[in-house]
C-alpha positions as CSV (number, residue, x, y, z in Angstrom):
1,M,126.7,196.9,-32.2
2,K,129.2,199.5,-31.7
3,M,128.0,202.9,-32.7
4,T,130.1,205.6,-34.2
5,R,131.0,209.0,-33.1
6,R,129.6,212.0,-34.9
7,G,131.8,214.5,-36.7
8,A,132.6,216.2,-39.9
9,F,134.6,214.3,-42.4
10,G,134.6,215.9,-45.8
11,L,136.1,214.2,-48.9
12,A,137.6,217.5,-49.8
13,A,139.6,217.3,-46.6
14,L,141.0,214.0,-47.7
15,G,143.6,215.8,-50.9
16,V,115.2,199.5,-37.4
17,A,106.0,197.6,-34.5
18,A,105.3,194.1,-33.9
19,P,102.7,192.9,-36.5
20,T,100.0,190.4,-35.7
21,L,100.2,186.8,-36.6
22,A,98.9,186.1,-40.1
23,K,97.7,182.8,-41.3
24,A,100.8,180.9,-42.5
25,Q,101.6,177.9,-44.5
26,T,102.6,174.9,-42.4
27,S,105.5,173.9,-44.6
28,A,107.1,174.9,-47.8
29,V,106.3,171.6,-49.5
30,E,102.6,172.2,-49.2
31,T,102.7,175.0,-51.7
32,P,104.2,173.2,-54.8
33,A,103.7,176.2,-57.1
34,A,106.2,178.3,-55.2
35,P,109.6,178.8,-56.9
36,L,111.3,178.0,-53.6
37,N,109.6,174.6,-53.5
38,R,110.5,173.7,-57.1
39,D,114.1,174.4,-56.1
40,A,113.9,172.4,-52.8
41,A,112.4,169.5,-54.7
42,R,115.5,168.9,-56.7
43,A,119.0,167.9,-55.4
44,F,121.2,170.9,-54.8
45,G,124.1,171.2,-57.3
46,D,127.7,170.5,-56.3
47,W,128.5,174.2,-55.9
48,T,131.9,173.3,-54.3
49,S,133.3,173.0,-57.9
50,M,132.0,176.5,-58.9
51,T,134.6,178.6,-60.7
52,W,134.6,182.2,-61.9
53,P,136.5,183.9,-64.6
54,K,139.4,186.1,-63.3
55,G,139.3,189.9,-63.7
56,I,141.6,192.7,-62.5
57,E,144.3,191.3,-60.2
58,G,142.6,187.8,-60.4
59,Q,139.4,189.0,-58.8
60,R,136.4,186.8,-59.6
61,L,133.9,188.0,-62.3
62,A,130.2,187.2,-62.4
63,D,130.2,187.5,-66.2
64,L,131.1,184.1,-67.6
65,G,131.8,185.6,-71.1
66,D,129.2,183.4,-72.9
67,G,126.0,185.3,-72.3
68,T,125.6,183.9,-68.8
69,F,126.6,185.0,-65.3
70,L,127.3,183.3,-61.9
71,N,126.6,185.1,-58.7
72,P,127.7,187.2,-56.9
73,I,127.5,190.3,-59.0
74,L,129.4,192.2,-56.3
75,A,131.7,189.9,-54.3
76,G,132.6,190.9,-50.7
77,D,130.6,193.0,-48.3
78,H,127.9,194.9,-50.3
79,P,124.8,194.5,-48.1
80,D,121.3,196.0,-48.4
81,P,121.5,196.9,-52.0
82,S,119.5,199.9,-53.2
83,I,119.3,200.1,-57.0
84,L,118.0,202.8,-59.4
85,K,117.5,202.7,-63.1
86,D,118.2,206.0,-64.8
87,G,117.9,205.9,-68.6
88,D,120.0,203.0,-69.7
89,T,122.2,203.0,-66.6
90,Y,121.8,201.4,-63.3
91,Y,123.1,202.8,-60.1
92,M,123.5,200.9,-56.8
93,T,124.7,201.6,-53.3
94,H,124.9,199.6,-50.0
95,S,125.1,200.0,-46.3
96,S,128.6,201.3,-45.3
97,F,128.2,201.0,-41.4
98,E,131.3,202.5,-39.7
99,S,133.3,203.1,-42.8
100,V,133.9,206.7,-43.8
101,P,133.7,207.9,-46.6
102,G,130.7,205.7,-47.3
103,L,127.8,205.0,-49.6
104,T,129.9,204.2,-52.6
105,I,127.7,204.4,-55.7
106,W,128.3,201.8,-58.5
107,A,127.2,202.0,-62.1
108,S,126.3,199.3,-64.7
109,K,124.6,198.9,-68.1
110,D,123.8,195.2,-67.8
111,L,123.2,194.6,-64.1
112,V,126.2,192.1,-64.0
113,N,129.3,194.3,-64.5
114,W,129.7,197.2,-62.1
115,T,132.2,200.0,-61.6
116,P,132.4,202.4,-58.6
117,I,132.0,206.1,-59.4
118,V,131.7,208.1,-56.1
119,A,131.4,207.9,-52.4
120,A,128.3,210.0,-51.7
121,L,128.5,210.3,-47.9
122,T,131.7,212.1,-46.7
123,K,130.6,213.1,-43.2
124,N,130.5,210.7,-40.3
125,I,126.8,210.7,-39.1
126,G,127.1,207.3,-37.4
127,S,126.8,203.7,-38.4
128,V,125.0,203.8,-41.8
129,W,122.3,201.1,-42.3
130,A,120.3,200.2,-45.5
131,P,120.1,203.4,-47.5
132,E,117.6,204.2,-50.3
133,L,118.8,205.6,-53.6
134,C,116.2,207.2,-55.7
135,K,115.6,210.0,-58.3
136,H,112.7,212.4,-58.3
137,D,112.0,215.5,-60.5
138,G,115.5,215.2,-62.0
139,R,117.4,215.1,-58.6
140,F,119.1,212.2,-57.0
141,F,118.3,211.5,-53.3
142,L,119.8,209.2,-50.7
143,Y,117.8,208.4,-47.6
144,I,120.1,207.2,-44.9
145,P,119.4,205.6,-41.5
146,A,122.3,206.2,-39.1
147,R,123.0,205.7,-35.4
148,T,125.6,206.6,-32.8
149,D,125.9,205.7,-29.1
150,E,123.9,208.8,-28.2
151,Y,121.6,209.4,-31.2
152,R,119.8,207.6,-34.0
153,S,117.8,209.0,-36.9
154,S,117.5,209.1,-40.7
155,Y,119.0,211.7,-43.0
156,V,118.8,212.8,-46.6
157,I,121.4,214.0,-49.0
158,H,120.8,215.0,-52.6
159,A,122.7,215.9,-55.8
160,E,121.9,217.2,-59.3
161,K,124.3,214.6,-60.8
162,I,125.0,211.1,-59.6
163,E,128.7,211.9,-59.5
164,G,127.9,214.7,-57.1
165,P,128.7,216.9,-55.4
166,W,126.3,215.5,-52.8
167,S,124.8,217.8,-50.2
168,E,125.5,217.8,-46.5
169,P,123.1,215.4,-44.6
170,V,119.8,216.8,-43.3
171,D,118.2,215.2,-40.3
172,L,114.7,213.8,-40.9
173,H,114.2,213.2,-37.1
174,L,113.1,209.5,-37.5
175,P,114.6,207.9,-34.4
176,N,112.7,204.6,-34.3
177,H,112.9,203.2,-37.8
178,I,115.5,201.9,-40.3
179,D,115.5,200.9,-44.0
180,P,113.6,203.7,-45.8
181,G,112.0,202.9,-49.2
182,H,110.9,205.9,-51.3
183,V,107.7,205.9,-53.4
184,V,105.3,208.4,-55.0
185,G,101.7,207.5,-53.9
186,E,98.5,207.6,-56.0
187,D,98.0,211.1,-54.6
188,G,101.2,212.3,-56.1
189,K,102.8,212.8,-52.7
190,R,106.2,211.4,-51.7
191,Y,106.4,208.7,-48.9
192,L,109.0,206.7,-47.1
193,F,108.1,203.2,-46.2
194,L,109.9,202.1,-43.0
195,S,110.7,199.0,-41.0
196,G,107.8,197.2,-39.3
197,G,105.2,198.0,-41.9
198,D,105.2,201.8,-41.3
199,M,105.3,204.8,-43.5
200,I,105.6,208.6,-43.4
201,Q,104.9,211.4,-45.8
202,L,107.7,213.6,-47.2
203,T,107.5,217.2,-48.2
204,D,107.3,217.8,-51.9
205,D,111.0,218.6,-52.0
206,G,111.8,215.3,-50.1
207,M,113.9,217.2,-47.5
208,A,111.6,216.8,-44.4
209,T,108.7,214.7,-43.1
210,V,105.0,215.6,-42.9
211,G,102.8,214.4,-40.0
212,E,103.3,211.3,-38.0
213,V,104.5,207.8,-38.8
214,R,101.5,205.6,-39.6
215,H,101.2,201.8,-39.5
216,V,99.9,200.5,-42.9
217,Y,101.0,196.8,-43.2
218,E,101.0,193.6,-41.2
219,P,103.8,191.6,-42.7
220,W,103.3,188.0,-43.7
221,R,104.5,185.5,-41.0
222,Y,106.5,182.3,-41.8
223,P,105.7,179.0,-40.2
224,V,106.7,178.7,-36.5
225,D,108.9,175.7,-37.1
226,W,111.2,177.5,-39.5
227,D,114.7,178.3,-38.2
228,V,115.1,182.1,-38.2
229,E,116.9,184.8,-36.3
230,G,113.8,186.8,-35.5
231,F,110.7,188.3,-37.3
232,S,112.4,191.7,-38.0
233,P,110.3,193.0,-40.9
234,E,112.7,195.4,-42.7
235,G,114.0,196.7,-46.0
236,P,110.6,197.7,-47.6
237,K,111.0,198.6,-51.2
238,V,107.8,199.8,-53.0
239,L,107.2,200.1,-56.8
240,K,104.2,200.8,-59.0
241,H,103.6,198.1,-61.6
242,G,100.4,198.3,-63.6
243,D,97.5,199.2,-61.3
244,W,99.3,197.9,-58.2
245,F,101.8,199.0,-55.7
246,Y,104.1,196.1,-54.7
247,M,106.0,196.1,-51.4
248,I,109.0,193.8,-51.2
249,T,110.1,193.2,-47.6
250,A,112.6,191.1,-45.7
251,V,111.7,189.1,-42.7
252,G,113.5,186.4,-40.6
253,G,116.6,188.4,-39.6
254,T,119.6,189.2,-41.7
255,A,122.0,186.8,-40.1
256,G,121.7,184.0,-37.5
257,P,120.6,180.6,-39.0
258,P,121.3,180.4,-42.8
259,T,117.6,179.7,-43.4
260,G,116.3,182.8,-41.6
261,H,116.4,185.8,-44.0
262,M,113.8,185.8,-46.8
263,V,111.9,188.0,-49.3
264,I,108.1,188.5,-49.1
265,V,105.8,190.5,-51.3
266,A,102.5,192.3,-50.7
267,R,100.4,194.5,-53.0
268,S,97.7,197.2,-52.8
269,K,95.9,199.7,-55.0
270,S,96.9,202.4,-52.5
271,V,100.1,203.1,-50.6
272,F,97.8,203.3,-47.5
273,G,96.6,199.8,-48.0
274,P,94.9,197.4,-47.5
275,W,97.9,195.3,-48.4
276,E,97.4,191.7,-49.7
277,N,100.1,189.2,-49.2
278,H,101.6,187.1,-52.0
279,P,100.0,183.6,-52.0
280,R,103.4,182.1,-52.6
281,N,105.4,184.0,-49.9
282,P,108.3,183.9,-49.5
283,I,109.5,184.3,-53.0
284,V,113.2,183.9,-52.0
285,R,114.5,181.9,-49.1
286,T,117.5,179.7,-48.3
287,A,115.8,176.4,-47.7
288,T,118.8,174.5,-46.3
289,A,122.3,175.1,-45.1
290,R,123.5,172.9,-47.9
291,E,122.9,175.8,-50.4
292,K,125.6,178.0,-51.7
293,W,124.0,181.3,-50.6
294,W,122.7,181.8,-47.0
295,S,120.4,184.4,-45.4
296,R,119.1,185.8,-48.7
297,G,116.9,188.9,-48.5
298,H,116.6,192.7,-48.6
299,A,115.4,192.7,-52.2
300,T,114.6,195.4,-54.8
301,L,112.8,194.7,-58.1
302,I,114.2,196.4,-61.2
303,E,113.3,196.3,-64.9
304,G,116.2,194.9,-66.9
305,P,117.8,196.4,-70.0
306,A,115.7,194.1,-72.2
307,G,112.4,194.9,-70.5
308,D,112.3,191.8,-68.4
309,W,112.5,191.9,-64.5
310,W,115.2,191.2,-62.0
311,T,115.8,191.5,-58.3
312,V,119.0,192.3,-56.4
313,Y,119.4,191.2,-52.8
314,H,122.2,190.2,-50.4
315,G,123.3,186.8,-49.0
316,Y,126.2,185.2,-47.1
317,E,128.4,182.8,-48.9
318,N,128.4,179.3,-47.5
319,A,131.6,178.9,-45.3
320,F,132.5,182.6,-45.9
321,W,130.6,184.7,-43.3
322,T,133.9,186.7,-43.2
323,L,133.1,188.2,-46.6
324,G,130.0,189.8,-45.3
325,R,126.7,190.0,-47.3
326,Q,127.4,189.9,-51.0
327,T,125.1,191.3,-53.8
328,L,123.2,188.7,-55.7
329,L,121.1,189.0,-58.9
330,D,117.9,186.8,-59.4
331,K,115.4,186.5,-62.3
332,I,111.8,187.7,-61.7
333,V,108.8,186.6,-63.8
334,W,105.3,188.2,-63.5
335,S,103.0,185.3,-63.1
336,A,99.5,185.1,-64.6
337,D,97.9,186.1,-61.3
338,G,99.8,189.3,-61.3
339,W,102.5,188.5,-58.7
340,P,106.2,188.6,-59.1
341,D,108.1,185.3,-58.6
342,A,111.8,184.7,-58.3
343,V,113.0,181.9,-60.5
344,G,116.7,181.7,-59.9
345,G,116.4,179.0,-57.3
346,D,119.4,178.6,-55.0
347,L,121.7,180.7,-57.3
348,S,124.4,178.0,-57.5
349,H,124.2,177.7,-61.2
350,P,124.8,180.1,-64.2
351,M,121.9,182.1,-65.5
352,A,121.4,184.0,-68.8
353,K,122.5,187.6,-68.4
354,P,119.9,190.4,-68.5
355,A,121.7,191.8,-71.6
356,N,124.8,190.7,-73.4
357,L,126.4,194.1,-74.0
358,P,130.0,194.1,-75.3
359,G,132.7,196.1,-73.6
360,Q,131.4,196.1,-70.1
361,K,134.0,196.4,-67.4
362,H,133.8,195.2,-63.8
363,G,135.5,196.3,-60.5
364,M,138.7,198.1,-60.0
365,A,142.3,197.4,-59.0
366,L,142.8,197.2,-55.3
367,S,146.5,197.8,-55.5
368,D,147.4,201.4,-54.9
369,D,150.6,203.3,-55.6
370,F,149.1,206.3,-53.8
371,S,149.5,208.6,-56.8
372,T,145.7,209.1,-57.2
373,D,142.8,209.6,-54.7
374,K,141.0,206.3,-54.1
375,F,139.4,207.3,-50.8
376,G,135.7,206.4,-50.7
377,V,135.7,204.3,-53.8
378,Q,138.2,201.9,-52.2
379,W,139.7,203.1,-48.9
380,S,137.8,204.1,-45.9
381,F,138.5,204.8,-42.2
382,Y,136.8,202.8,-39.5
383,N,134.8,205.0,-37.1
384,P,136.9,208.2,-37.8
385,G,136.9,211.3,-35.7
386,S,136.2,214.8,-37.1
387,D,140.0,215.4,-37.6
388,E,140.7,212.3,-39.7
389,G,141.1,214.2,-42.9
390,R,144.2,215.9,-41.4
391,R,145.8,212.6,-40.5
392,F,147.2,211.8,-43.9
393,R,148.4,213.1,-47.2
394,R,149.6,211.6,-50.5
395,E,152.9,212.9,-51.7
396,G,155.2,211.5,-54.4
397,G,153.6,208.0,-54.4
398,V,153.8,207.8,-50.6
399,L,150.8,207.8,-48.2
400,H,151.8,209.7,-45.0
401,M,149.5,208.7,-42.1
402,A,149.8,210.3,-38.6
403,A,149.8,207.8,-35.8
404,K,146.7,207.6,-33.6
405,G,145.8,205.6,-30.5
406,A,147.7,202.7,-29.0
407,A,146.5,199.8,-31.2
408,P,144.2,199.0,-34.1
409,K,141.2,199.1,-31.8
410,D,141.5,202.9,-31.4
411,C,143.5,204.1,-34.4
412,S,140.8,204.1,-37.1
413,P,142.5,201.7,-39.6
414,L,142.3,202.4,-43.3
415,T,140.6,199.4,-44.9
416,F,138.8,198.2,-48.0
417,V,136.3,195.6,-49.2
418,Q,137.5,192.6,-51.3
419,G,135.6,189.5,-52.4
420,E,138.0,186.6,-52.7
421,H,138.4,183.4,-50.7
422,A,142.2,183.7,-50.9
423,Y,144.3,186.8,-51.5
424,E,147.6,188.5,-50.7
425,I,148.4,192.1,-49.7
426,E,151.8,193.6,-49.5
427,C,153.2,197.1,-48.6
428,E,156.5,198.9,-47.9
429,I,156.2,200.7,-44.6
430,E,158.5,203.2,-42.8
431,I,157.7,204.5,-39.3
432,D,158.8,207.3,-37.0
433,E,160.2,206.6,-33.6
434,G,157.4,205.6,-31.2
435,V,155.1,204.5,-34.0
436,T,153.7,201.0,-34.7
437,A,152.3,200.2,-38.1
438,G,151.5,197.1,-40.2
439,L,148.9,195.0,-42.1
440,L,145.5,194.0,-40.7
441,L,142.4,191.9,-41.3
442,F,140.0,194.2,-39.5
443,Y,136.3,193.4,-38.5
444,D,135.8,196.0,-35.9
445,F,137.5,197.6,-32.8
446,G,137.2,194.4,-30.8
447,L,138.0,191.8,-33.5
448,Y,141.0,191.9,-35.8
449,A,144.2,190.0,-36.8
450,G,147.5,190.9,-38.4
451,L,151.1,191.9,-37.8
452,G,152.7,195.2,-37.0
453,F,156.1,196.4,-36.0
454,D,157.9,199.2,-34.1
455,E,161.6,199.9,-34.5
456,K,162.6,196.9,-32.4
457,R,159.8,194.4,-32.2
458,F,156.9,192.9,-34.1
459,V,153.4,193.0,-32.5
460,T,151.0,190.1,-33.2
461,H,147.3,191.0,-33.4
462,T,144.9,188.1,-32.8
463,Y,141.3,188.0,-31.6
464,G,141.4,191.8,-31.3
465,M,144.3,191.7,-28.8
466,E,148.0,192.5,-29.0
467,R,149.9,189.3,-28.2
468,G,153.5,188.2,-28.9
469,R,156.3,190.7,-29.5
470,P,159.4,189.0,-30.9
471,G,162.3,191.1,-31.9
472,H,163.3,192.0,-35.5
473,Q,166.4,193.4,-37.2
474,N,164.8,195.7,-39.8
475,G,164.6,198.9,-37.8
476,R,162.0,201.4,-38.8
477,H,161.7,200.3,-42.4
478,M,160.2,197.0,-43.6
479,H,158.3,195.3,-46.4
480,M,155.4,193.3,-45.2
481,R,153.2,190.7,-46.8
482,M,150.0,188.9,-45.6
483,T,148.1,186.1,-47.2
484,N,144.6,185.0,-46.3
485,D,144.2,181.6,-47.9
486,N,140.7,180.3,-47.1
487,H,140.8,181.7,-43.5
488,I,144.5,180.7,-42.9
489,V,146.5,183.9,-42.4
490,T,150.3,184.0,-42.9
491,C,152.6,187.0,-42.6
492,Y,156.0,187.7,-44.0
493,S,158.6,190.4,-43.6
494,S,161.5,191.6,-45.7
495,A,164.3,194.2,-45.5
496,D,164.5,194.7,-49.2
497,G,161.3,193.3,-50.8
498,V,163.2,190.5,-52.4
499,T,164.1,188.1,-49.7
500,W,161.2,187.2,-47.4
501,T,161.0,185.6,-44.0
502,K,157.8,183.9,-42.9
503,F,156.5,185.0,-39.5
504,D,156.4,181.9,-37.2
505,R,152.8,182.3,-36.1
506,Q,149.8,181.7,-38.4
507,M,146.2,182.5,-37.6
508,E,142.8,181.0,-38.5
509,V,140.1,183.6,-38.9
510,S,136.9,181.8,-40.1
511,G,135.1,182.9,-36.9
512,Y,135.8,186.7,-37.4
513,H,132.2,187.5,-38.4
514,Q,128.7,188.7,-37.5
515,N,127.4,185.5,-35.9
516,V,130.3,185.6,-33.4
517,R,130.9,189.3,-33.0
518,G,127.7,191.1,-34.3
519,G,128.0,194.3,-36.3
520,F,127.0,193.0,-39.7
521,M,130.3,193.7,-41.3
522,M,133.1,191.8,-43.0
523,L,136.8,191.0,-42.3
524,R,138.5,193.8,-44.3
525,P,142.2,194.0,-45.2
526,G,143.9,197.2,-44.4
527,I,146.8,199.2,-42.9
528,Y,147.2,201.1,-39.6
529,A,149.4,203.5,-37.8
530,A,149.3,203.7,-34.0
531,G,151.2,205.8,-31.5
532,G,151.2,209.0,-29.5
533,S,153.0,211.0,-32.1
534,G,154.8,210.7,-35.5
535,E,153.7,209.0,-38.6
536,A,153.9,205.9,-40.8
537,R,154.7,206.1,-44.5
538,F,153.1,203.5,-46.9
539,K,154.4,202.8,-50.4
540,N,153.4,200.5,-53.2
541,F,150.4,198.7,-51.7
542,K,149.8,195.5,-53.7
543,Y,146.8,193.2,-53.8
544,R,146.2,190.0,-55.8
545,A,143.8,187.2,-55.6
546,L,145.3,183.8,-55.1
């Protein structure tokens, strides 16, 4: 995938060892005790009729309001969830890849309703993959794999309070691994488990590594006739439960065939092993492409507010690869043989909530009148340079953004995550001479769609290219609207925001996703300003689910 450049980007400036083959089951049906097999034995529900309650701006809610919930708990691109319980509050963050600020931390009391509180990483250290959020000796830590074209490693940042301020990143000099998972061993020392069944010791303060990476686990292998992307053991999360350490790992590849990604478990009395594989592995797997949720994996186990157990992991939504990997919540039971089993099945049906706590709020408004700072918790730049913080300012309800580059591919658009199948965005835009600006659906620098304008012509963005340029009569000031209705994109323009004209070209964007382009991201709505000099001014950005 495209790696990012390195550079400072302070919020203040804004105003992944090949294991041996283990003995595997020959088919899922031959182990009828497994939760996956119980699920596969029944007909899959008609999830095409699934509906969600509507929250802020019509955005879908997981909480059904009757003591049950329907996945996802975080719609849209929230992959590789790392979750922490601190007292009666849960905190969670996700991979942010090229988006800066990144590592937005969300808070919840009931594991179903979540609100964003802070973007912990405000410096561009590269493409950020699968972080680990943990707390040790009263201090919060984030362990962060990141990579650029020239360099890859893992970093650590820390804070006394979850809201920050978070420290500057410190390089741990781990170039060949991703997906750290923090645990305190039986010896009282701190360790990071890493991709491929490896681990390394940390210093007592958690700010550096000790000794060499060691290989401690040969991950369980799936049957050879399963359709997967690749072995790819990754995302190890380790917890102590009773006398055992349990390691939860993802194998099968995080995209590719819908049946690839899965969750496996191993346990040991010591962090150094030997590790024993769960007799019913995998405990989570998409068994067929008919299911609602595809490529489910990268799980963490967490104790719920009522003392029962749950797991969060990610998955793609059937027919909506464009929304990226969304965060899912699944029920865990500890079986009589001492192993955790997931019991939620294919997640196409409502489940009882972990706790029915009144007054829980979810999400946030995605409309923005630019009167307050929503950078990091909503907006982020794609692959910004070190000077990005000086590109814009908010003033009197107007976002002033200096033009950059020649097109969306090199101007670091300002984008955000949303989780709806159909939605509309709208904004009033004014440009300086020589500037092109507009509305986008942006996957990465090589794949995007949308409509922009200069003072004389529109510019159509399709397939990551600039295409037709018909004329317009609105000069340097225009209201613009874009709808994405189940992958069909329609654009509109207006001189006054009252009378709208439909642009005569529509686009279909269902293929703008990971399995076509790579990169593991989602198709994000956003705004951009391109040009050698001057700026664009954005006012009254509106979002609503359709």
